C-alpha positions as CSV (number, residue, x, y, z in Angstrom):
1,M,0.1,0.1,0.0
2,R,1.8,3.4,-1.0
3,I,0.2,6.7,0.0
4,S,-1.2,8.5,-3.2
5,K,-1.6,11.9,-1.8
6,L,-0.3,13.9,1.2
7,S,-1.2,17.4,2.6
8,A,1.6,20.0,3.3
9,K,1.2,19.3,7.0
10,Q,1.6,15.6,6.8
11,K,4.6,15.9,4.2
12,L,6.1,18.4,6.8
13,T,5.5,15.8,9.8
14,M,7.3,13.0,7.6
15,N,10.3,15.2,6.1
16,W,10.7,17.9,9.3
17,W,14.2,16.0,10.1
18,G,15.4,16.5,6.6
19,D,14.6,20.1,6.2
20,P,17.2,22.4,6.8
21,K,15.1,25.2,8.8
22,Y,14.0,22.2,11.3
23,S,16.8,19.6,11.3
24,D,18.2,20.8,14.3
25,Y,14.8,20.4,16.3
26,D,14.7,17.7,19.0
27,A,11.1,17.1,18.7
28,V,7.9,17.4,16.7
29,I,4.4,17.5,18.0
30,C,1.6,16.6,16.2
31,D,-1.8,17.2,17.6
32,G,-5.5,17.8,16.6
33,A,-8.5,16.4,15.2
34,V,-9.3,12.7,14.7
35,R,-9.0,11.2,11.3
36,S,-6.5,14.0,10.1
37,G,-4.2,11.9,9.2
38,K,-1.0,12.7,11.8
39,T,-0.9,9.0,12.9
40,L,0.1,7.9,9.3
41,S,2.2,10.4,8.3
42,M,4.3,10.7,12.1
43,S,4.7,6.7,12.2
44,L,6.1,6.5,8.8
45,G,8.3,9.6,9.2
46,F,9.7,8.5,12.2
47,V,10.5,5.3,10.8
48,L,12.3,6.9,7.7
49,W,13.9,9.3,9.9
50,A,15.2,6.2,12.3
51,S,16.6,4.2,9.0
52,A,18.2,7.2,7.4
53,S,19.9,8.6,10.5
54,F,20.9,5.1,12.2
55,D,21.9,1.5,11.8
56,G,21.8,-0.9,14.9
57,G,19.9,1.8,16.7
58,A,17.2,0.9,19.2
59,F,13.9,2.9,18.9
60,A,10.5,2.9,20.9
61,I,7.3,3.3,19.7
62,C,4.7,3.8,22.6
63,G,0.7,3.9,22.7
64,K,-1.7,3.8,25.5
65,T,-1.2,-0.4,25.3
66,V,0.3,-2.4,22.9
67,T,-2.9,-3.6,21.8
68,S,-4.1,-0.1,20.7
69,L,-0.7,0.4,19.5
70,R,-0.7,-2.6,17.1
71,R,-4.2,-1.8,15.8
72,N,-3.5,2.1,15.5
73,V,-0.1,2.1,14.3
74,I,1.7,-1.2,13.5
75,T,-0.8,-3.1,11.2
76,P,-1.7,-0.3,8.8
77,L,2.3,0.7,9.1
78,L,3.7,-2.4,8.0
79,P,1.8,-3.1,5.0
80,M,3.3,0.0,3.5
81,L,6.8,-0.2,4.9
82,R,7.3,-3.6,2.8
83,D,5.8,-2.0,-0.2
84,Y,8.3,0.9,-0.1
85,G,11.3,-1.9,0.4
86,F,11.8,-2.3,4.0
87,T,12.1,-6.0,5.3
88,C,10.1,-6.3,8.4
89,I,10.9,-9.0,11.1
90,E,8.3,-8.8,13.7
91,K,8.7,-11.0,16.8
92,V,5.2,-10.6,18.7
93,S,6.0,-12.6,21.8
94,R,8.9,-10.4,22.8
95,S,7.2,-6.9,21.2
96,Y,9.6,-5.9,19.1
97,I,10.0,-5.2,15.4
98,D,13.6,-5.5,13.1
99,L,13.4,-3.2,10.1
100,T,16.1,-3.2,7.6
101,F,16.0,-0.7,4.9
102,L,19.1,0.7,2.4
103,G,21.4,-1.8,4.4
104,H,20.7,0.0,7.7
105,T,18.8,-2.3,10.3
106,N,17.1,-1.1,13.4
107,R,15.1,-2.7,16.3
108,F,11.8,-0.7,17.4
109,Y,10.4,-1.8,20.6
110,L,6.6,-1.6,21.6
111,F,5.6,-0.5,24.8
112,G,2.2,0.3,26.2
113,G,2.1,3.4,28.7
114,R,-1.0,2.4,30.7
115,D,-0.3,3.6,34.3
116,E,2.1,4.7,36.5
117,G,3.6,1.4,36.7
118,S,4.3,1.1,32.9
119,A,7.4,3.3,33.6
120,A,9.3,0.7,35.2
121,L,8.8,-1.1,31.4
122,I,11.2,1.4,29.7
123,Q,13.5,2.2,32.4
124,G,17.3,1.5,31.9
125,M,16.9,1.2,27.9
126,T,19.4,3.3,25.4
127,L,17.3,4.6,22.6
128,S,18.0,6.5,19.5
129,G,14.2,8.0,19.2
130,V,10.8,7.6,20.8
131,F,7.5,7.6,19.0
132,L,4.6,8.4,21.3
133,D,1.3,8.2,20.1
134,E,-1.8,9.1,22.4
135,A,0.7,11.0,24.5
136,A,-1.9,12.6,26.0
137,L,-3.4,9.3,27.7
138,M,-0.2,8.2,29.1
139,P,1.1,9.0,32.6
140,R,3.6,11.9,32.8
141,S,5.8,9.6,34.7
142,F,5.9,7.0,31.6
143,V,6.6,9.8,28.8
144,E,9.5,11.5,30.8
145,Q,10.9,8.0,31.3
146,A,10.9,7.5,27.9
147,L,12.4,10.8,26.8
148,A,15.0,10.3,29.1
149,R,15.8,6.9,27.7
150,C,16.9,9.1,24.2
151,S,20.4,9.8,25.3
152,V,21.9,8.6,21.7
153,S,23.7,11.6,20.0
154,G,21.0,12.4,17.2
155,S,18.0,11.4,18.9
156,K,14.4,12.8,18.4
157,M,11.0,12.5,20.1
158,W,8.1,12.3,18.1
159,F,4.5,13.1,20.0
160,N,1.2,12.7,18.6
161,C,-2.2,13.1,20.3
162,N,-5.7,14.5,20.1
163,P,-6.5,17.3,22.4
164,D,-7.8,16.8,26.2
165,N,-8.3,19.2,28.8
166,P,-6.1,22.8,28.8
167,A,-4.9,21.8,32.3
168,H,-3.3,18.8,30.8
169,W,0.4,18.5,31.9
170,F,1.2,17.5,27.9
171,Y,-0.7,21.0,26.8
172,T,0.6,23.0,29.6
173,E,4.4,21.6,29.4
174,W,5.0,20.7,25.8
175,I,2.5,22.0,23.3
176,K,2.6,25.7,25.3
177,K,6.1,25.6,25.7
178,A,7.2,23.7,22.4
179,E,9.6,27.3,21.1
180,E,11.4,26.4,24.5
181,K,11.5,22.6,24.3
182,H,12.9,23.1,20.7
183,A,10.1,21.2,19.4
184,L,7.9,21.5,15.8
185,Y,4.6,21.9,16.6
186,I,1.9,21.2,13.7
187,H,-1.9,21.4,14.4
188,F,-4.1,18.9,12.5
189,T,-7.9,19.7,11.4
190,M,-9.6,17.3,9.3
191,D,-9.0,19.0,6.3
192,D,-5.2,17.5,6.4
193,N,-6.3,14.4,5.4
194,P,-6.8,14.5,1.5
195,S,-8.3,10.7,1.9
196,L,-11.2,11.8,4.5
197,S,-14.3,12.7,2.3
198,D,-16.9,14.9,3.0
199,A,-19.3,12.2,3.9
200,L,-16.8,11.0,6.5
201,K,-16.5,14.3,8.0
202,Q,-19.9,14.9,8.3
203,R,-20.2,11.6,9.6
204,Y,-17.5,12.9,12.6
205,Q,-19.3,15.8,13.2
206,R,-22.5,14.0,14.0
207,L,-20.8,11.8,16.4
208,Y,-19.6,13.9,18.9
209,S,-20.7,16.4,21.0
210,G,-20.0,19.0,23.5
211,A,-16.2,18.9,24.5
212,F,-15.5,15.9,22.9
213,Y,-16.9,17.7,19.3
214,D,-14.2,20.6,20.4
215,R,-11.7,18.2,20.6
216,F,-12.1,15.6,18.2
217,V,-13.6,17.7,15.3
218,L,-12.2,20.9,15.9
219,G,-8.9,20.1,17.8
220,K,-9.3,22.2,20.4
221,W,-7.9,21.6,24.1
222,T,-11.0,22.6,25.5
223,A,-12.4,21.7,29.4
224,S,-15.3,19.7,29.5
225,Q,-18.2,21.5,31.4
226,G,-22.0,21.0,32.0
227,V,-24.0,17.6,31.5
228,V,-21.8,15.1,30.6
229,Y,-24.4,13.7,27.7
230,P,-25.9,17.2,26.1
231,M,-26.6,14.8,23.2
232,F,-29.3,12.8,25.0
233,S,-32.9,13.8,24.1
234,E,-35.8,12.4,25.5
235,K,-37.8,12.9,22.1
236,K,-35.0,11.1,20.3
237,H,-34.1,8.4,23.0
238,V,-37.0,7.7,24.7
239,Y,-39.4,5.2,23.6
240,S,-42.8,3.6,24.5
241,G,-44.7,-0.2,23.6
242,D,-42.4,-3.2,23.4
243,V,-39.7,-4.3,21.3
244,E,-38.9,-7.9,19.8
245,C,-35.6,-8.9,20.7
246,E,-32.9,-11.1,19.5
247,R,-30.3,-11.2,22.3
248,F,-30.4,-10.1,26.0
249,V,-28.0,-8.5,28.4
250,I,-28.0,-7.0,31.9
251,S,-25.5,-4.5,33.2
252,C,-25.2,-3.8,37.1
253,D,-23.4,-1.1,39.3
254,Y,-23.6,-2.3,43.0
255,G,-23.9,-0.7,45.8
256,T,-24.3,-1.2,49.1
257,V,-24.6,2.6,50.7
258,N,-24.7,3.8,47.3
259,P,-27.7,3.0,45.0
260,S,-27.5,-0.4,43.0
261,S,-28.8,0.0,39.4
262,F,-28.9,-2.8,36.9
263,G,-30.3,-2.3,33.4
264,L,-31.9,-4.9,30.9
265,W,-30.6,-4.6,27.3
266,G,-32.3,-5.8,24.3
267,L,-30.9,-5.9,20.7
268,S,-33.3,-5.2,17.8
269,G,-32.3,-4.1,14.2
270,G,-28.7,-2.7,15.4
271,V,-29.9,-0.7,18.2
272,W,-29.8,-1.5,21.9
273,Y,-33.2,-0.9,24.0
274,R,-32.8,-0.6,27.7
275,L,-35.9,-2.6,28.2
276,S,-36.5,-2.0,32.0
277,E,-34.2,-1.5,35.2
278,Y,-33.6,-2.3,38.7
279,Y,-32.6,0.9,41.1
280,Y,-32.4,0.6,44.6
281,S,-31.4,3.1,47.2
282,S,-30.9,2.3,51.0
283,K,-31.0,5.8,51.6
284,R,-33.9,6.5,49.7
285,E,-35.7,3.4,50.9
286,G,-34.2,3.4,54.4
287,V,-33.1,0.3,54.3
288,S,-30.1,-1.5,53.0
289,R,-30.2,-5.1,51.1
290,T,-28.0,-8.2,50.8
291,D,-26.4,-9.6,48.1
292,E,-29.1,-12.3,48.0
293,E,-31.7,-9.7,47.6
294,H,-30.0,-7.8,45.0
295,Y,-29.4,-11.3,43.2
296,A,-33.3,-11.7,43.5
297,A,-33.9,-8.7,41.6
298,L,-31.8,-9.5,39.4
299,E,-33.7,-13.0,38.4
300,R,-36.5,-11.1,38.4
301,L,-35.2,-8.2,35.8
302,A,-34.1,-11.5,33.6
303,G,-37.5,-13.1,33.7
304,G,-37.4,-16.0,31.6
305,R,-35.1,-14.5,29.0
306,E,-31.9,-16.1,28.4
307,I,-29.2,-13.4,29.0
308,S,-26.2,-13.7,27.3
309,R,-23.7,-12.2,30.1
310,V,-24.1,-9.9,33.2
311,I,-21.7,-7.0,33.6
312,V,-21.1,-6.2,36.9
313,D,-18.7,-3.2,38.4
314,P,-15.5,-4.8,38.9
315,S,-15.1,-3.7,42.3
316,A,-18.3,-5.7,43.8
317,A,-16.3,-8.9,44.3
318,S,-19.2,-10.2,47.0
319,F,-22.2,-9.7,44.5
320,I,-20.1,-11.2,41.3
321,E,-19.4,-14.4,43.5
322,C,-23.1,-14.4,44.9
323,I,-24.1,-14.6,40.9
324,R,-21.7,-17.2,40.3
325,R,-22.7,-19.3,43.2
326,H,-26.6,-19.5,41.8
327,G,-24.9,-20.7,38.2
328,R,-27.6,-19.1,36.1
329,F,-26.0,-16.5,34.3
330,R,-22.5,-15.8,32.9
331,V,-21.4,-13.1,34.7
332,V,-18.2,-10.7,33.5
333,K,-16.4,-7.7,35.0
334,A,-16.8,-4.2,33.9
335,D,-14.2,-1.9,32.1
336,N,-14.2,0.8,34.7
337,D,-12.6,3.4,32.0
338,V,-14.5,6.4,32.7
339,I,-13.4,8.8,30.3
340,T,-13.0,6.2,27.1
341,G,-16.5,4.9,28.5
342,I,-18.2,7.9,28.4
343,R,-16.9,9.0,24.9
344,N,-18.2,5.6,23.8
345,V,-21.4,6.2,25.3
346,S,-21.6,9.8,23.8
347,S,-21.0,8.2,20.2
348,A,-23.8,5.7,20.8
349,L,-26.4,8.3,21.4
350,S,-25.2,10.6,18.6
351,E,-25.8,7.6,16.5
352,N,-28.8,6.9,18.0
353,R,-27.7,3.3,18.8
354,L,-29.0,3.4,22.4
355,R,-32.9,4.0,23.0
356,F,-34.6,3.7,26.9
357,H,-38.2,2.2,27.7
358,E,-40.0,5.1,29.4
359,S,-40.2,3.3,32.7
360,C,-36.4,3.4,33.3
361,R,-37.0,6.7,35.2
362,D,-34.1,6.4,37.2
363,I,-31.6,6.4,34.3
364,I,-33.4,9.2,32.2
365,R,-33.4,11.2,35.6
366,E,-29.5,10.8,35.7
367,F,-28.9,11.7,31.9
368,H,-30.2,15.6,33.3
369,L,-28.0,15.7,36.4
370,Y,-25.0,14.0,35.4
371,S,-22.6,16.7,35.2
372,W,-18.9,17.8,34.9
373,N,-16.9,18.5,37.6
374,E,-15.4,21.8,36.6
375,K,-13.6,22.4,39.8
376,T,-11.1,19.8,39.4
377,G,-9.2,21.4,36.0
378,T,-9.2,17.7,34.8
379,D,-12.0,15.4,32.7
380,A,-14.0,13.9,36.1
381,P,-17.8,13.6,36.2
382,I,-19.3,14.6,39.7
383,K,-19.9,11.5,41.6
384,E,-23.5,11.9,42.6
385,N,-26.5,10.8,40.3
386,D,-24.3,8.4,38.5
387,H,-25.6,4.7,39.1
388,A,-27.5,4.1,36.0
389,M,-24.9,6.3,34.0
390,D,-22.1,3.7,35.0
391,D,-24.2,0.4,34.6
392,M,-25.2,1.6,31.0
393,R,-21.3,2.9,30.3
394,Y,-20.0,-0.8,31.5
395,F,-22.7,-2.2,29.0
396,V,-21.3,-0.1,26.3
397,A,-17.6,-0.8,27.0
398,D,-18.5,-4.5,27.2
399,M,-20.5,-4.9,24.2
400,L,-17.9,-2.7,22.4
401,K,-15.3,-5.2,23.3
402,N,-17.4,-8.0,21.9
403,D,-18.7,-6.4,18.8
404,G,-18.0,-10.2,17.0
405,D,-19.7,-12.0,19.8
406,G,-23.4,-11.3,18.3
407,G,-22.8,-7.6,17.0
408,F,-23.1,-4.4,18.3
409,F,-22.3,-1.2,16.7
410,A,-19.1,0.0,15.1
411,L,-17.9,3.1,16.7
412,S,-14.6,5.2,15.5
413,V,-13.4,6.0,19.3
414,S,-9.5,6.3,18.0
415,R,-7.4,9.2,19.8
């Protein structure tokens, strides 16, 4: 696969290191809208620079996780490199790729910067360069450890990310200080990707709203404010009557002092319907319920339906064990990545892939109350009126992950 057309910014991203105007810079930073072509041009440019500048060098290519890195960067990159004459030898089990081009062979290690502990993975290495994809999603400790490894003369640092909160450390320490850091800063919009059609641009514009629209479509570093799901509309998303469904799932946010919220979901015509719900607040009712009492409510919610899986808050160990002990339902632990989950739910709502029965009053109530905490300076919702919001988020995260297992909806959520 060869690239047929590049925009001016894509060409600059690929070739800045060979331009006398920028060749002595230590780093390049690309940010901006999703699908703007920055990842493709940056990953190809990084490998071309490394292959032209070093022989026998060690480099790091980093993403939020190695899995996402392979999906977003490595999988599309390797076929292009082979078409351009590279010899690519990948050692999947050891997470590195040896690339040979014009007699130069270099090794590229793959790393995931998921959490604070990830910094230890890269500690102690000596690198000739590093490419950080999704840099704003990585802990600062990991990024700084990776940069500290670039101690070889002539090494350079390559950063790629979508915008986040304007108080984010990467924005304040690198983007706003790009000149001080001796870094070339290139801002992308969707118009900088020649392969993106007008129809696809319009689709992405429909897909997001609020802060996510500002960040992923307009490419702005914008603070989250107001309600978390401004795209929710009772007129659009709430329905009445019965729906004939082909598959059923239950999602659970479990609480003892805090409310418990369970949602019954059914798939029909590519849309997931919240058919009914169980919402119990011990504060509201004046009495707590045991695991067995919550399980009895789960049985009533399921009725005689065949439930594909019950998705449960991963911290609810005793309730998960209670469900397993009864042996009726397959129980799985939910993915509790809050911001990614909110982004996925936002996309699902924008594409009208989630609907809610009018009897599900608690989740409808929470939609109008669930808000961003504007005092923190980071992306964090207020921990109130969020229990049905959480069980919905668990559901969307799990069903998106298991798209091949019965079907869900295809969303573009790449950063």
